[in-house]
N, C-alpha and C positions, 0 to 999 in steps of 0.2 A: 218726929223731930229728926230722925236719921235721914229722911228724904230731903229736908231743907238743907242739912249739912252737905249731903252729896251734891245737890244742885248748886249750892254756893261754891263748893270746891271745883265743880265742873266749870262754872262761870269764870272763876279766878284763873284756872288753868287755860281756858280758851282765850281769855283776855291777855295773859302773858305770852302765849304762843303767837297771837296775831301781832303783838308788838315786836317780836323777834326780828323780823325782816328790817324794819326801820333802824333798829339799834345797831345793825351790822354796817350801816352806812356811816363811816367815820370821817369827820372833817380832817383833812390833811394840811390845810392852810387856810388862813383867814385874814381879811383886812377890815378894820373898822373905819368907816367913812365919816369924816367930820366936815363941817362947813369951814371954808377957808376964811370967811369973814369973822366968825365968832367962836369957832371950834366946837359948835354944838353937834351932837350926834345926828347923822343923816342916813345911816344905813350900814350894811355889811356885805361883804363878798365872801362866801364860803366855798371852798374847793374840796371836791370828793374824787378819790381814785376810782375809776370804773374797772370792771373785770377785763374789758378789752384793751386796757392800757391807757385809754383816754382819761382826761380830767374834766369833770363837770364843774361849772361855776354856777352858783345860785346867788344872784345879785339882788339885794333888796334896798330900795331907795325910798326915802320919804323927804320931800322937799316942797313944802306947801306954796312957796313963792312961785313955783313953776307948774302948779296944778293945771291939768288939762292941756299940757304941752309936752314936748319931748326934750330930752337932754342927751348930749353925746357923752359916751364913756370910752376911755382909752386907758391902756396900760402905758406907763411912762418908764423911762430908763432907770431913774433913781428913786429910792424909797425915802425921800426927805420932803415932807410936806411944808417946810418953812417957806417964808416969803410968799404967802398966799398961794402955795402950790407950785410956784415957779421953780423951786429947787428940785423938782422931779425931772426937769429938763424936757427933752423931746420924747416923742412916742418910742416905745420899745419896739425895735424892728430887727431882730437877730438875723433874718433872712435877706435883709437889704432890698426889700420889694417896695414898689410904689404904694402910696397910701390909697386905700379904697374900701369898698364895702365888704364885710365879712362874707366869705364864700365866693367872691368874684375871682377873676383870673389872677389879680395881684392885690394883695392887702398885707398890712403889717400883722404880725401875730398878736399885737395889742390893739388892733382896730375892732373894738367891741361893737360900736355902732350907736344908733339912736334908740333911746329907751322911752316909751310912751308912759307918762305919768297920768294917773286917773284924776278925778275931780277933787281928791284930797291930797294930791301930790305924791301918791304912792305907786310903786311898781315892784313887781318881782319878775326877774328875767333869768332864764336858764340857758346856758350855752355849753356844749361839750366840744372838746377839741383834742386832737393828737399833736397839736402845735405847742403844748405846754408840758412842763415837767417840774418836779421838785427835787431832782437829783443834782447834787453838787457837781460842778464842772460841765453840766449839760448846757449847750447853747440855748435850749428851750426852757431853762430854769426860770420860773416866775418869782421865786422867793427874793424878797428885797426890792421888788419893783413897786412903783407907785401906781395907784389907780386914781385917775382924775375924772371928776364929773364936771362937765362944761356947762356953761349957761346958755348955750345955743345948740343948734343941731349941726351934725356933720354933713357937708355937702358931697362927700365921697370923691371929690375931684381935686380940690385945692391941695397942692403938694407943699409940705409933707404932713399938713395938720388937719385938713378938712374944714378949715375956717370955722371951728366949733365954738368960738366965743371964750369968755373969761373962765378961769378955773374956780368954780364955786364950791367944789368938794374934793377931798383928798383922803387917801388911806394908803397904808403900806402892807403888802402881802407878807405875812409871817408864817413860817412853818409851825405846825402844831405838834 
């Protein structure tokens, strides 16, 4: 009986230890995405501080109406999802660069890009950047910005929006 107890204790300890690394990753900001048409939940964007100072975003979207296609996602100036997402105004662009594809020569800090949805309309997308911050007064601060899910894809050339189609989803980035 002592052996069973020792084995059980060892298994519990090993289990708790292996979970330790994941629990250290703390959400520093989050946006809950809802449909602009009916306010139904369609995903989340969670932000994590990285050891190197970057911020990682894990974006999860479920939108069955666009299954097997792509949707464009952008950060917008204002965190107000009213008026079918139009109250977020234009793309967030603190560096005053031309609209473009993430990682190209010129792009907005809010140009997230096109996200491929699977056959069930679901996607998980991770992006890390040194262009974002949650510090008050920092030009790179993402807190209070809107996240818009568009009904079309970003062509990466049309200025200043990418011709991404209607605003089908919206969320506001809030500090945790």
